[in-house]
C-alpha positions, 0 to 999 in steps of 0.5 A: 651447830647448836648455840653454846648457850642452849647446848650448855643449858640443856646439859645443866638442866638434864644433869641436875634433873637426874641428880634430883631424882637420884637424891630422892633415894638418898636415905636408901643409898646411904643405908647400902653404903653404911652397911659396907662402910659402917662409919656414919660420917664417911657414909654421908660423904660417900652418899653425897658424892654418889648422888652427885655423879650426874653433875660431875658427868655433866660438867665433864661433857660441857668442858670436854675435860675430866678436871671438873673440880676447877670448873665447879669453883674449887680451884679458888683460894681456900684461905680467902674463903675461910677468912672472909666467912669468919669475918662475915659470920662473926655477928651470928656467933656473937649473938649465939654466945649472948642470947642462946645456950650451947646445944649439948645434945648435938652429935658429931655425925649430925653436926658434920652432916648439917654443917660440913656436908651441907656447906660443901655439897649444897654449894658444889651442886647448887652454886658450882654446878646448877648456877655456876655453869649457867651463869659463867658458861652461857650468855644467861644473866644472873636472874635466869641463871640463879632462879631455878637453883634458888627455887629448888634449894628453898624447896629442899628445906620445906620438910623442916615444918608443917605450919604453912606460915613457917613454911613460907618463911623458910622458903623465902629465907632459903631462897634469898640465901641461895641468891646471896651465895650465888652472888658471893660466888660470882663477886669473889672471882668464882671462888666457891670456897667463899659461899661454902665456908659462909654456908658452913659457918652459918649452919654451925652457929645455928647448930652449936647454939641451938638457935632454931629447929628450922631455917627461919629462926626467930626475931633475935637470931634474924637480927644477927643473921641480918647483920651478917648479910649486911656486912657480907654485902658491904665488905664485898662491894667496898673491896671491889671498888677499892680494887677498881673492879666492876661488880660482875652482877650489874645492869648489863648482866642481870638478864643476858650477857652480850660477851662471848661464852667462856670456854 
């Protein structure tokens, strides 16, 4: 019988490869759906769902269960995720109010696409599926489980600039962001709503205050983003220590886990 870690890893990688290929046709799929629905916001959401079908199927195959949203982390407490995200991202909104102007050119469909859709579906597919299924349901440690998703997630943001130095900055910024969101997902008891709401509010602050045209940002915006990241890590670590909980990502789980694979 094939080792569960190998089997699950193959299913995850193959499912995500199919998703990645389909996602290349996102614009064409959106056009078809929008012709039928004729409501841009709903069309975006439906297109994200359609392109994610291989990942839903992959999750069902791994767990032999059609109740896939729980396995992807959406059975966590929404209120906890929302309140934590507000606390964590508060510095970015304060910085936006003080140093930036409100972006009056933003449209509702674009804001929803860049904040709600990005926060929900990117976390669901990259953290809930690609990272989460590998880290939670195989013996792979945090680093091997997160690295592929972090690279692909970062690569998906490189369209934002043609300047080489900016591209490198965007890659490193989003690569580290992917690792942070994965770490949050794990440390808050696999509650995907924590990184979803964090991602949503970080993007929202970027859009509302017209901080930057790309994910890299400038010195001022990155100071407040840095404070947000610091608060996120400090609060998470302190909370777990006060609750007497061991950090899930530690020396024993960085590369390979010795515990049995979770069913």
